[in-house]
Each structure stands twice: as structure tokens, then as C-alpha cells.
C-alpha positions as CSV (number, residue, x, y, z in Angstrom):
1,X,95.2,112.6,100.9
2,X,94.9,111.1,104.4
3,X,95.5,113.3,107.4
4,X,97.0,112.0,110.6
5,X,98.7,113.0,113.9
6,X,102.3,112.7,114.9
7,X,103.3,113.0,118.5
8,X,105.3,111.8,121.5
9,X,103.4,110.0,124.3
10,X,105.0,110.4,127.7
11,X,104.3,109.8,131.3
12,X,103.3,113.5,131.5
13,X,101.0,113.7,128.4
14,X,97.6,112.3,127.5
15,X,97.4,108.6,127.9
16,X,97.7,106.7,124.6
17,X,94.3,105.0,124.6
18,X,92.6,108.4,125.4
19,X,94.5,110.2,122.8
20,X,94.0,107.5,120.1
21,X,90.2,107.4,120.7
22,X,90.1,111.2,120.4
23,X,92.1,111.2,117.2
24,X,89.8,108.6,115.7
25,X,86.6,110.3,116.8
26,X,87.8,113.6,115.1
27,X,88.2,111.8,111.7
28,X,92.0,111.5,111.5
29,X,93.4,108.6,109.6
30,X,96.3,107.7,111.8
31,X,98.4,108.2,114.9
32,X,102.1,108.0,114.7
33,X,104.3,107.8,117.8
34,X,108.0,108.7,118.0
35,X,110.6,106.6,119.8
36,X,113.7,107.2,121.9
37,X,114.8,104.5,124.4
38,X,116.8,107.2,126.3
39,X,118.8,110.3,125.7
40,X,122.4,110.4,126.8
41,X,123.4,113.4,129.0
42,X,126.3,114.0,126.6
43,X,125.4,116.5,123.8
44,X,128.0,115.4,121.4
45,X,125.3,114.8,118.8
46,X,123.6,118.2,118.3
47,X,119.8,118.4,118.6
48,X,118.6,118.7,115.0
49,X,116.1,121.6,115.5
50,X,118.7,123.5,117.5
51,X,118.5,124.9,121.0
52,X,117.6,123.0,124.1
53,X,116.2,119.5,123.7
54,X,112.6,119.1,124.7
55,X,112.0,116.9,127.7
56,X,109.6,114.5,125.9
57,X,112.5,113.0,124.0
58,X,113.7,111.3,127.1
59,X,110.3,110.6,128.7
60,X,108.7,108.8,125.7
61,X,106.7,105.6,126.4
62,X,107.7,102.5,124.5
63,X,105.8,102.9,121.2
64,X,104.7,99.2,120.9
65,X,103.2,99.2,124.4
66,X,101.5,102.6,123.9
67,X,100.1,101.6,120.5
68,X,98.8,98.4,121.9
69,X,96.8,100.4,124.4
70,X,95.7,102.7,121.5
71,X,94.6,99.6,119.4
72,X,92.4,98.4,122.2
73,X,90.6,101.8,122.3
74,X,90.0,102.2,118.5
75,X,88.6,100.3,115.6
76,X,89.7,101.9,112.3
77,X,92.7,104.2,113.2
78,X,96.0,103.4,111.5
79,X,98.6,103.0,114.3
80,X,102.2,103.6,113.5
81,X,105.7,104.4,114.6
82,X,107.1,107.6,113.3
83,X,109.8,106.5,113.6
84,X,111.1,103.5,115.4
85,X,114.9,103.4,115.8
86,X,115.3,99.9,114.4
87,X,119.1,100.0,114.5
88,X,118.9,100.2,118.3
89,X,116.6,97.2,118.6
90,X,117.1,93.4,118.6
91,X,115.6,92.1,115.4
92,X,114.0,89.0,116.8
93,X,112.3,90.8,119.6
94,X,111.2,93.6,117.2
95,X,109.7,91.0,114.8
96,X,107.6,89.6,117.6
97,X,106.5,93.0,118.9
98,X,105.4,94.2,115.4
99,X,103.6,91.0,114.5
100,X,101.8,90.9,117.9
101,X,100.7,94.5,117.6
102,X,99.5,94.0,114.0
103,X,97.6,90.9,114.9
104,X,96.0,92.5,118.0
105,X,95.0,95.6,116.0
106,X,93.5,93.7,113.2
107,X,96.2,94.7,110.6
108,X,96.3,98.4,111.4
109,X,100.0,98.8,112.1
110,X,102.3,101.0,109.9
111,X,105.9,100.5,110.7
112,X,108.0,103.6,110.2
113,X,111.7,102.9,110.8
114,X,114.9,104.9,110.6
115,X,118.6,105.1,111.4
116,X,118.3,108.0,113.9
117,X,120.6,110.9,114.6
118,X,121.9,110.5,118.2
119,X,125.3,108.7,117.9
120,X,125.7,108.4,121.7
121,X,122.3,106.7,121.9
122,X,123.3,104.3,119.2
123,X,126.5,103.4,120.9
124,X,124.8,102.7,124.2
125,X,122.9,100.0,122.3
126,X,126.1,98.5,120.8
127,X,125.3,100.0,117.4
128,X,128.2,101.4,115.4
129,X,127.0,104.7,113.8
130,X,129.3,104.2,110.9
131,X,127.5,101.0,109.7
132,X,123.9,101.9,110.7
133,X,122.7,102.1,107.2
134,X,123.9,98.6,106.2
135,X,122.5,97.3,109.5
136,X,119.1,98.8,108.8
137,X,119.0,97.2,105.3
138,X,119.7,93.8,106.8
139,X,117.2,94.2,109.6
140,X,114.4,95.1,107.3
141,X,115.1,92.0,105.2
142,X,115.4,89.8,108.2
143,X,112.1,91.1,109.6
144,X,110.2,90.2,106.5
145,X,111.8,86.7,106.6
146,X,110.6,86.2,110.2
147,X,107.1,87.5,109.4
148,X,106.6,85.2,106.3
149,X,108.6,82.0,106.8
150,X,107.7,79.1,109.1
151,X,111.3,78.3,109.4
152,X,113.1,81.7,109.1
153,X,116.8,82.2,108.7
154,X,119.0,85.1,107.7
155,X,122.7,85.3,107.1
156,X,124.1,88.8,106.6
157,X,127.1,90.8,107.8
158,X,125.3,92.5,110.6
159,X,122.2,90.2,111.2
160,X,122.8,86.5,111.3
161,X,120.6,83.6,112.6
162,X,120.0,80.0,111.7
163,X,116.5,78.6,111.1
164,X,114.0,79.6,113.8
165,X,110.4,79.2,114.6
166,X,108.6,82.4,115.5
167,X,104.9,83.2,115.9
168,X,102.6,85.1,115.8
169,X,102.8,86.2,112.2
170,X,101.3,89.6,111.4
171,X,97.6,89.9,110.3
172,X,98.9,90.9,106.9
173,X,102.1,92.1,105.2
174,X,103.2,95.0,107.5
175,X,104.0,98.1,105.5
176,X,107.5,99.3,106.3
177,X,108.1,103.0,105.6
178,X,111.6,104.4,105.7
179,X,112.0,107.6,107.7
180,X,114.5,110.3,106.9
181,X,114.9,113.2,104.5
182,X,118.3,112.2,103.0
183,X,119.0,110.8,99.6
184,X,120.1,107.6,101.3
185,X,116.7,107.3,103.1
186,X,114.8,107.8,99.9
187,X,117.0,105.2,98.1
188,X,116.3,102.7,100.9
189,X,112.6,103.4,100.6
190,X,112.8,102.6,96.9
191,X,114.8,99.4,97.5
192,X,113.3,98.0,100.6
193,X,110.3,100.0,101.8
194,X,106.6,100.1,101.1
195,X,106.8,103.9,101.3
196,X,108.9,106.9,102.4
197,X,108.3,108.8,105.7
198,X,110.3,112.1,105.5
199,X,109.7,115.0,107.9
200,X,107.3,117.5,106.3
201,X,108.8,120.6,104.8
202,X,107.5,124.0,105.5
203,X,106.6,125.6,102.2
204,X,104.4,124.5,99.3
205,X,107.2,124.6,96.6
206,X,109.4,122.4,98.8
207,X,106.5,120.0,99.3
208,X,106.0,119.7,95.5
209,X,109.8,119.1,95.1
210,X,109.8,116.5,97.8
211,X,107.1,114.5,96.1
212,X,108.8,114.8,92.8
213,X,112.0,113.3,94.2
214,X,109.9,110.4,95.6
215,X,108.6,109.5,92.2
216,X,106.2,106.5,92.5
217,X,107.1,105.7,96.1
218,X,104.1,106.4,98.5
219,X,104.9,109.3,100.8
220,X,103.7,109.9,104.4
221,X,105.2,113.3,105.4
222,X,105.3,113.7,109.1
223,X,104.9,116.5,111.7
224,X,103.6,119.2,109.4
225,X,102.4,122.5,110.7
226,X,98.6,123.2,110.2
227,X,99.1,125.3,107.1
228,X,96.3,124.8,104.6
229,X,98.4,126.0,101.7
230,X,101.2,123.5,102.5
231,X,98.7,120.7,103.0
232,X,97.0,121.5,99.7
233,X,100.4,121.4,98.0
234,X,101.1,118.0,99.4
235,X,97.7,116.8,98.3
236,X,98.1,118.1,94.8
237,X,101.5,116.6,94.5
238,X,100.1,113.2,95.3
239,X,101.1,112.5,99.0
240,X,99.5,109.5,100.4
241,X,99.3,111.0,103.9
242,X,100.5,113.9,105.9
243,X,100.5,114.0,109.7
244,X,100.1,117.1,111.7
245,X,102.4,117.7,114.7
246,X,100.7,117.5,118.1
247,X,103.0,118.7,120.9
248,X,103.4,116.4,123.8
249,X,101.5,118.2,126.5
250,X,99.1,117.8,129.4
251,X,95.8,116.0,128.6
252,X,93.7,119.1,128.6
253,X,96.1,121.1,126.4
254,X,96.5,118.2,124.0
255,X,92.7,117.9,123.5
256,X,92.3,121.6,122.9
257,X,95.1,121.5,120.3
258,X,93.6,118.4,118.7
259,X,90.2,120.1,118.4
260,X,91.9,123.0,116.6
261,X,93.7,120.6,114.2
262,X,90.6,118.7,113.5
263,X,89.2,121.7,111.6
264,X,91.4,120.7,108.7
265,X,90.1,117.2,108.4
266,X,87.0,118.0,106.2
267,X,89.3,119.7,103.7
268,X,90.8,116.3,102.7
269,X,87.8,114.0,102.8
């Protein structure tokens, strides 16, 4: 099983190129960055973990810009979104951003996407929360068309464009992993994804059950606590990758925490 890091990169945290180099040097497989374009002041949509929302949610750097900096500072590290809120993004711009990053990184990009939870945030982008699942399905299909066809076109209910030229193409077929823990997310992963990217559970039995539900779909479970028993359960159940959560913090604090997490790396080599 591969072991990676999930985090937010903000204007107050370690710089992405510094963090990525440190993650790679410590033997981790991957660095996944979360995305929020903004956070509305309204709290109509409850914060999933409960309590007060952490400030890094509304201070996050654009993941494609941050991961490009990370790519320039590393050579083998898998660089990914965990997750990108694709339903809030223009599909043509996103296709170009993904292809450019994959090309510049030498085919090291892992595209985790999801439908999100903050309805006010979606509405600010002109996205109807009621149809976000159907939109996401069409966007994934349209992206693959743009990445593979010289004259790409797509005609759906929510995504529609006549033949276009768009380059660059990615360095290789970009793996699209579907984020979310719901049955709908897993179904989407089975239909349209290269893998499933649920949030990690917190106990070994639940980890085994999560992998059993996934069946043959590759699983990258994100933001796990550094619990050896939990990680062993994921490994034994056949997870492809688990990422450990690294809190968004000052550069010095982040490096100290990363050093502590790196003690688990030899366990899964």
C-alpha cells in the first residue's frame, strides 16, 4: 500500500514547493491538496465535522497553481487534488489546467474530483446543487473527450460544446478518482472513475468494510489519522493508497509534524 499526505496549502502555511520536496524526501508516495474557491459567510450549509470552520478552508491556494510549483520541486512524487470541486469549474478551463499540469509534471497528476457539500458556494458559481451529480457525470466524460480527441465535442444536458481544438494533451491518460463516501460517489467511481477517493474511516473494522464495498475499484482513502492499526487494516483489505492528514500550519510546525508522520513510511515499503 502506498502512503501519502493530504493537506490544505494556504498563504499562511508552508509553501507548496517546500512542502512537496519535504514529502518526497521522506519517502511518501503522494501529496493531495484540497480545494475551495471561497467560503460564503452564510452558514446555511453546516460544516461537516461540526463546530467552527477552520480558517484554511477560505485561505486555500488554487490547487493547480500550487501543484505546478510542487511539480517543479520534485521528480517522483504523485501530485493530486483531494478533491477538486469540479462542479464549480468551467470544464474547458479545467481540461487545459489538468493537461498542462500533467504534461509539466511528466505524467504525475492524480485528479480527485467531487460534488462538494457547501450549497452556497455552489450557487455562487451558478451551479444548481440539485443537479450537481448529473453535471459531474457529464463533466468527467467531457474532460476525457477534450484530453483524447483532436476535434473534441460534447453534447449533454449540462455540458454542451461543438467541435473544438484544445492542446496540450496530458502526458498520459489522467486517472480520475471520485471523492465522497456516499453510495452515489462509489457508484460514480465504478461507472466513470479510475478509482474511488473516500475520506478515511477511523477504525479497522470500518476500513475493511469500506474496501469490501469498493469491490475491484482501486481505493485511495484520504486524511487518515496516523494509527498503525487502522493503516494495517487498510493495507490488508487491499487499499491502493492511504493519505495521512497534515494540518495546515506554519512552515516549522508542518515540518515537525511531517517528520513524525514519516515514521510510518517504512511500515508500508
